[in-house]
C-alpha positions in Angstrom: -44.5 -34.8 1.5 -40.8 -34.4 2.0 -39.0 -34.6 5.4 -38.4 -30.8 5.2 -42.0 -30.1 4.6 -43.1 -32.4 7.5 -40.7 -30.6 9.8 -42.0 -27.2 8.7 -45.6 -28.3 9.2 -44.7 -29.6 12.7 -42.9 -26.3 13.6 -45.9 -24.3 12.5 -48.3 -26.4 14.6 -46.0 -25.9 17.7 -46.0 -22.2 17.1 -49.8 -22.1 16.9 -50.1 -24.1 20.2 -47.7 -21.7 21.9 -49.6 -18.7 20.6 -53.0 -20.2 21.8 -51.4 -20.9 25.2 -50.1 -17.3 25.5 -53.5 -15.9 24.5 -55.4 -18.2 26.8 -53.2 -17.4 29.8 -52.7 -13.6 29.2 -54.0 -11.2 31.8 -56.6 -8.8 30.3 -55.7 -5.2 31.0 -58.7 -2.9 31.0 -56.8 0.4 31.6 -53.8 2.1 33.1 -54.7 1.2 36.7 -54.7 -2.5 35.8 -51.4 -2.2 34.0 -49.9 -0.4 37.0 -51.1 -3.3 39.2 -49.4 -5.9 37.0 -46.0 -7.3 38.2 -43.4 -4.6 37.5 -40.6 -6.8 36.2 -40.1 -9.5 33.7 -36.8 -11.4 33.3 -35.7 -8.7 30.8 -37.6 -5.5 31.4 -39.1 -3.2 34.0 -42.5 -1.7 33.6 -43.1 1.9 35.0 -46.7 3.2 34.7 -48.0 6.7 35.5 -51.7 6.1 36.0 -52.6 9.8 36.4 -50.5 10.8 33.3 -51.9 7.8 31.3 -48.5 6.7 30.1 -45.5 4.6 31.0 -42.2 3.1 30.1 -40.9 -0.3 29.3 -37.2 -0.2 30.4 -34.8 -2.9 29.5 -32.6 -4.3 32.2 -29.8 -4.3 29.6 -28.6 -0.7 29.7 -27.5 -0.9 26.0 -31.1 -0.8 24.9 -33.4 2.3 24.9 -36.6 2.3 26.9 -39.9 2.2 25.1 -42.6 4.8 25.7 -46.2 3.7 26.3 -48.2 6.8 25.1 -51.7 7.9 26.0 -52.8 6.1 22.8 -51.8 2.7 24.2 -55.4 1.5 24.6 -56.9 3.1 21.4 -57.4 2.0 17.8 -54.8 -0.3 16.3 -52.3 0.7 18.9 -53.7 -1.7 21.5 -52.6 -4.7 19.4 -49.1 -3.2 18.9 -48.9 -2.5 22.7 -50.0 -6.0 23.5 -47.3 -7.5 21.2 -44.6 -5.1 22.5 -45.4 -6.0 26.2 -45.4 -9.7 25.4 -42.1 -9.5 23.6 -40.7 -7.8 26.8 -42.0 -10.7 29.0 -45.3 -9.3 30.2 -48.1 -11.8 29.2 -51.0 -9.3 28.9 -53.7 -8.4 26.4 -54.4 -4.7 26.2 -58.0 -3.6 26.0 -59.2 -1.7 22.9 -61.1 1.3 24.1 -62.3 2.0 20.6 -63.9 -1.4 20.1 -67.5 -0.2 20.6 -67.0 2.5 17.9 -65.6 -0.1 15.5 -68.8 -2.1 15.7 -70.9 0.9 14.6 
């Protein structure tokens, strides 16, 4: 194995450890009420949740970027995984519940 290959293998292992740590320490969010109760700010973004409207916004603190809308579909189907990834990228260590998971098992 070359030095470059060893370095790449080590880098991949470090990324796997980091991913496992994030997944193990993430807060499980069951619904909009839980998300509204989560800390409102990360180092880079502000989280604004409308529980009654079942939606929200992830607003960057850097005003050059556009806010991201969290739709009523945030907890459904494949969107829950995309929402989880988006929130994590914005500094919110959460795992969004999949409200369709029972239907997927049928």
